[in-house]
N, C-alpha and C positions, 0 to 999 in steps of 0.2 A: 602310082608308079609301079610297073610290073618288073620285078627283079628276079633273076635266077641266082639264088644264093650259092649254087654250085660254082658260079664264076669266082667267088672268093677263094674257094679251094684251089682252082686253077691258077688264080693270080698269086696266091701264096707260094705254090710250087714253082711258078715261073720266076718269082723274085728270089727264091732260095736256090734254085738250080742254075738260073741265068741262061737257060736255053729251052727251046721247045722240046728237043729230044730228051733232055734230062728231066723236065717236068712230066713228060709222057711216061717215062720209065718209072718215076716215083709214084705217079697216080695209076699206073697199070692201064694206061689208055694208049691209043695209037697217036702217032705224031700228027696226022691230019686232023684228028678230033681236037687236040690241044691247039693246033693252029687256028681252027675255026673259033674256038673259045677266045683265043687271043684277039682275033678280029672283032668279035663281039665286045670285048673289053675296050678295045681302041675306039669303037663307035660310041660306046656308052660313056667313056670318060673324056673323049676328045684328046687322048694322049697316046703316044706310040708304045708306052710301057717299056719295051725293049727295042733297042736300035742296033743294027749291025755295025761293028767296028772291026774290019778285017774278017777273020774267021769266027770271032767271038761276038757275043751280044752284050750290050751295056744297058743297064737300067737308066731310065730318064730321071731328071730331078724329081718329078712327080712320084715316080715309082719308089725312089729312095725315101721320099718323105712319108709315104703311106705304108711302107713295109712293116714296121712294128705294129701299126694300127690294125692292118689286115690280120697279122698273126694273133693279136689279142682278141679280135672279133671271132676268129675261129675257135679259140680256147673258150670264150664265153658261150658260143653255140654248143660246143661239146658238153659244157657244164649243164646247160639247159636240157639237152636231149639225152644225156647220160648222167643224171644226178648221182652224187656219191651216196652210197648206202651206209657210210660211216656216220654214226650218230654221236655228236659231241654233247653229252649230257651237261657237262659243266658250263658250256656256253649256250645251251638251249634257252631261248626266250620265247615263251608261248603261253597262251591262256587256253585251257581245256574246259569245256562245259559239260558237266554230267547232270543228267536228269533222273531222279529217282524219288521214291517215297521217303519222307523224313525219317522213318524207322531205319531204312537202309543207309541213308546218309549218316545217321547217328552212329551206326556200327562201323561203317566203312571209313569215315573221314579220319579218325585218329591214326590207324596204321598206314593209310594211303598218304596222308600229309607227312608223316614221319619219313617215309621213303622219298618223297619229293624233296624235302628239306635236305636230306642226306646226299642224294645223288644228282638232283637237278634244281638247284636253288633259284634259277631264273624262271621256273615254271610256276604258274598260278592256276588254281582250280576254282571253278565256279559251280556250286551245287544249286541246281534249280529244283523246285518242288515238282512232284508228279502232277501232270495236268489233269483237269477234271474231265476232259474229253480227249479222244485220240487225236494226235496231231502229226504233221509232216516235218517236225523240227529236224529230224535226222536228214531227211531228203534235202531240205533247204539249207543245211549247214549251220543251223543255229544251235544245234546240240551235237557234241562229238560222240557221246556214249550215253545210251539209255539203258537203265538197269531196272529190272522188274521181274515179274513171275511169268509173263506171257511171251510166247514166241512171235516175233514180228511176222506180219502177213505179206508185206511187200517183197517182191523177189530181189530187189537191189539192196535190201537190208540184211547184212550178215549178222549172225548171232552165235553165241557160245554160252553154254551152261557152266557156270563157275562154282556152283555149290547147290546144296539143298538144305532145307530147314524143316524141322518137325514142329507140329502145332502143339501148343500147351494152353492151359487156362491161367490167366493172371488175375490175382486178387490182392487185397491189402494184407499185410503181414499178420494182423490180428483178426482176420476173417474167420468165421466159424468153420469154413471149409478149407482153411489154409493147409491142413494136414492131409487132405484128400477129398475127392468128390466121387459120389456114385451118380449114376445116370439120371435118376429122378431128381436128386438134389441139384444137379447141374442144370436141368431143364427148368426148375422152379426159380432159380436165381434171376434177377434182372440182368440183362446183357447189354453191353456197349459194343458197337461195331465201328471199325475205321473204314470209311469208304470215300473215295474221291468224288463219287457221283451221288453220295447220300443214300445209298441203298440200305434198306432195313431188313434185308434177308441175305443169306449166303449159304454155301453148301451144308453148313451145320444143320440148318432147318430141315433140309431134305433127309439127312441121316436120322434126326430125331423123329421125323414122321414115320420112318420105317419101324420105329419102336413104339409107335402110338403116342408120342409125346410132342408137345409144343413148348416153345420158350417165349418169354416176353422180352422184346427188344426195347430197352429204355431209350436209346438214342443212337444215331449214327453221327460220327464226328469226322472231321477231315484230317486231323493230325494225331500222332502218337502222344504228344504232350498233353493235348486236351483230354484224350482217353485216360492217361495216367492220373491227371488231376481228379477226374470223376471217380475212378476206381479207388484212389487213395482215401476218398472221403465218403464212400458209400459201400453197400454190399454188392455192387455190380461186379460182373466178371467179364473179362475180354478173352476171346479165343484168338490167338495170334502166333506167328512163327517165333520160336523161342530165341533163336540167335539174335534177331533184330531187337528183341526187348531186353537183352542182358544189360546194356548200359543204363536202362531206365529203372530197372528193379531196385538198385541201391539208391538211386537219386530220389525215388518216390516212396521208398520203404515198402516195396511190393515183393511178392513171391510168385514163382511159377509152379503150377501143379499139373501133374499128368492128367490128360483128359480121360474120362470114363468111356470114351468111344474112339475108335481109331480113325484118323483122317490121313489122306495121302500127304506126303511131304510136299513142301512148297519149293519149286525150283527157283534158283537165282540166275537170271539170264541177262547177259550183256548184248546189246544190239548197236551196230554202227553201219554207216553207209559204205557201200563197196568202194567209193572213191578213196577211202583210207586204208584199203587192204595192203598197199605197198608203201605206205608212209611210215618210215622208221620211228618217228616220234610217237605216232598214234599207236603203233604196235607196242612200243615201250609202255605207254599208258595202259593198254589192255593187260599187259603182263603184270604191271603193278597192281591193278585192280584185282586180278586173279590171285596174286600173292597175298593181298590184303584180306581177301575173303578166307583164304586158307588159314591165315593167322587168327582171324576171329573164330573160325570153326574149331581150330585146335584149342584155342583158349576156352571155348565153350565146352569142349570135351574134358579139359582139365578141371574147369570149375564144376562141371557136373559130376 
């Protein structure tokens, strides 16, 4: 059924004004244009809508019956086409899905959840682990926010760098090198890597090669918890962003030590699909994630 929804606007004006001339003035149209629309409405509904009684026009029983319904339909259409940008956090009911490495989730979750509980108690968060391969979860709407160190390559994926983290070496508290590492001692230690793809090399190896050194990688593991268990029970060392590991140091009785070689800082980047650019609730989520990382970074500075 092919309908011109503009006829609803004309019908509403006719019912409110009670005349073609009044409806035309209200809609800023010519009287002949409104008369043509009235003719179409009569053919469509099978009803006269307005009938002449002397010099005035009177709505038919059908027109009186649908008057309120027509007005409500127009208000609903305006709500759809011009949604409110006012965000009612107290009444917001929504589930947001965030995807990131478990190290990032460990650092981010406490301050982020505290903000959610305080300001938007109806919001629930779902933290998904970082995938072993690159995916289109943002594009397909299965993930609302992807947090990591890389910049998204797809043009429809927006991104924002919310912080940066320096690399440190992590060892058990009673490790012989817990008070400091020289470059050769660092290279001689067994190393553990965290890699979602199981890689046994990373940029540290290239830097060591420039100094004529090689290291022995004991294992690559998929999660920070696994790496922490290995380090806490061996002489192994992990090179990792410091901020992300702060919550695990106390839990596993580990310490962070400055690296004997300088590495570039690791960016913390949030990515989302462009469909969420103008979504007030999603914009609020991004602001809370940004604020949570600022909180963790500041706490890291104080602790340091």
